[in-house]
N, C-alpha and C positions, 0 to 999 in steps of 0.2 A: 546735398540730396536733391539734384535735379534729375533722378534721385539715385545717388550712390550710397551703398550701405556699408557701414563699417562698425567696429566694435571697440570696447575699451576695458582698461584694467581697474579703474578707480574704485568701483564698488566693492572690490575684494579687500586688499590690504588696508586701504584707507579707512574702512569701517572698523578695523581692529584698533588703530592707534589714533584716529581722529575722525572728523566728519567732512565730507566734501559736499560742495554746493556747487537760484535763479530769478499812420495817416495816409491816406490815399489822396494824391492831388489829381484833380480832374481838369482836363483841357479839351476843348472841342476838337474832335478828330484825332486825338492823340491817345497813346496808351497810358493809363494811370500809373504812377510810380510813387513809392514811399518818399516822403520828405525826410530830411535829416532829423534824427531823433536821439535823445539821450538814452543810455542803457536802461534807466529807470522807467522810461516810457514804453519799453518793449517787454517788460515782465508781465506775467499773469497778474490779473487783478485779484485782490483777496477774495472777492465773491466767486472766483473761478476755482478756488481750492476744493478738494474733495470733501464730501460730507464728513463732519467730525473733526476736521483740521482747523485750527485757529492760528492766526499769525503769531510769530515769535520774534523777539528782538534779535537781530544779527546784522552787524555792519560788515562792510567789505574787509576792513582791517581785522575784525574778529575772525572772519572766515580764512583770511590769509594766514593768520597766526595759527589757527587750528590745523589748517592744511600743512603748514610748514613743519609742525611736529610730526605729522605722518611722513612727510617727505624725508626729514632727517633720519627717522628710524629706518625707512626703507633703504636709504643709501648704504648703510652698513650691513643690511640683511643679506642672507644668502637666498638666491632664487633658483629653483629647479623646475623646468629646464633653464639653464643659464641664459639662453637667448630670449627668455620671456621677461627680462627685467624691464619694467615700465619707465618711460621718460616724460610722457606728455604732462603728467600732473605737476612735476617739478618745474618744467619749462613754462607752463601757463601761470602757475602760482607766482613766479618771480616777476611776471608782467602786470599783475592785477593791482590797481589803485582805485581810490575813491573817485577819481576822475574818469576812468575808462570802464567801470564795472558797476553793477547794481545787483542786489541780492534780495530775494524773498524767501523767508524761512517760515515754517509752520510745524505744529505738532498735533498729534492726537494722543489718545491714551497709550498707544503702543508703537508709535512710529514717528520718525522725523523726516521732514521734507525740506530740501534746499534747492532753489532755482538761482542760477547765476546767468546773467547776460553781460557780455563784455565785448568791446571792440578789439581786444587782444585775440589772437588766433590760436586755437588748439590744434595740435598735430594729430588729427584723427587717423592718418595713415599709420602712425606709430601704434595707436590703439588697436588697429586691425591686426598688426603683427603680433602683439603680446596677449591677445585674448582668443585667438583662433588656432585651428590646427593642433600642433603639439602644445600650444599655450592655452588651450581651452581648460586644462586643469593644471594649476601651478601650486608649488609648495614653497612657502617663504619661511625662513628661520631667522628670528631676531637674535642678533649677537650682542647688542648693547642695551643699557637701561634696565629699568625695573622688570621688564618683561623678557629679559634675556633668556634664551632657550625656548621661547614660545614657537610652536610650529603652526603655520596657518595654511590650510588647504582651501583653495578657491576654485570653484567650478563655475564656468561661465556658459550661458546659453543665450543665443540671440533671439529676440522677439520681433514679430512683424511690427512695422510702424503703421500709424494711422494717418500720417501727414502725406498721403498720396497726392498726386497731381490733381485729381478731381476734387480734393477736399481743401485745397489752398487757392486763394485768389491769385497769388503770384508764385507758383511753384518754381519758376526759373531762377529765383533768388537762392534756392537751396543747392548747396554744393555737395556736402556729405552728411550722412547721419548714422546714428547707431542707437539701438535700444538693447539693453542687456539685463538679464536676471543673473544674480550671483548667489551661490550658496557658500558661505564661509564657515569652515569648521576649524576651531582654534583649540589646540592642546596646550594648556598652560604648563609652566615649569613644575608645578606640584602634581601634575597628572590630570587635573580637572579638564573637562572638555565642554566647550560652548559652541552653539551653532546659531547662525543668523542668516536671514534672507534679505537681499537688497535689490533694488532696481536702479539703473542708470540710463539716461538718454542724453545724447550729445549730437549737436549739429553745428555746422558752419554755414553761414549765409553770406551772400553778397548782395546787400541792399542798395539799390540806386539812391544816391543822396547821403548814404551813411557809410557804405563800404563794408568791410569785413565785420561780421558779428558772430560770436560764438554763443550758443545756447546750451546750458547744462542743467539737467534736472535729476536729482537723486532722491530716492525714498528708501529709508533703511528701517527695517523692523528691529525690535529689541532682541538682544542676544539672550539665549536661554541661560538659566542658572548653570554654573559649572558643576559637572558631576562625572562619575566614572565612565558613563556612556552619554553621548549627546542626546538631549531631548529633541523632539520634533519642533523646529522653529516655527513661529507664527508668521504667516505672510502679512506684510504691512498693507497690502491690497492685492487684488488679482492682477495677473499679467495683462489681461485685456484692459483693465482700468488704468494701469500705468501707461500702456501704449497710447490709449486715448488722451490721457492727461499730457503726455509728451507732445502729441500731435497738436493739442491746444496751445502749448507753450511755443512750439515752432511757428504756428500760425500767427500768434500774437507778435512774435518778433519779426516775422516776414512782412507784416503790414498788409 
């Protein structure tokens, strides 16, 4: 995002079968640049969490395992339109380790938040392809496992970002970004219908002294109880609040 805008799949199918997850050196007469920093140093601090959210225990290995369950289910699922099958989640998850990534998790009474910062690179171009145009609404049908026969309709809409060049000390480090709202409607095999709203923000940065950094922030609301018709899902926060929070996460990682 210096500043390119892109979009992503993860907040849709991933929320159904798993959870997805998140220094200036001064020299005389020279432009300040961030020094090398570990991913954990680039996360939001706990006191920057939205009101009502408290930190929760989540390790990188826990996140990878949870994501892998979603990835495995998605591999055998049918996706309509067929060209909207996502790939970025699986590719990134395979690269994550405790050495190249750090996670911040938090919960409030009705929502979960996960921030991931990693030196592994996310394919945001793929995210653009599978969440826009004809892929702005997708239907996924699960063919395996306990939820076989489940149909998941995901509707994506892009949100404006808050990490504009005027709001960042070093906007030139931002390569690509995305902020999405997703509404997921799930029809279970027994006919029950659930609905859920989630937000996802993704950015790739090129930090001097650190190199490529990926920032991901997801906030998912609770799914409604299953019923013959979907209840109105509760927003985990407003779209403006999420955009602002994602901007803060990007700023923290940019340095």
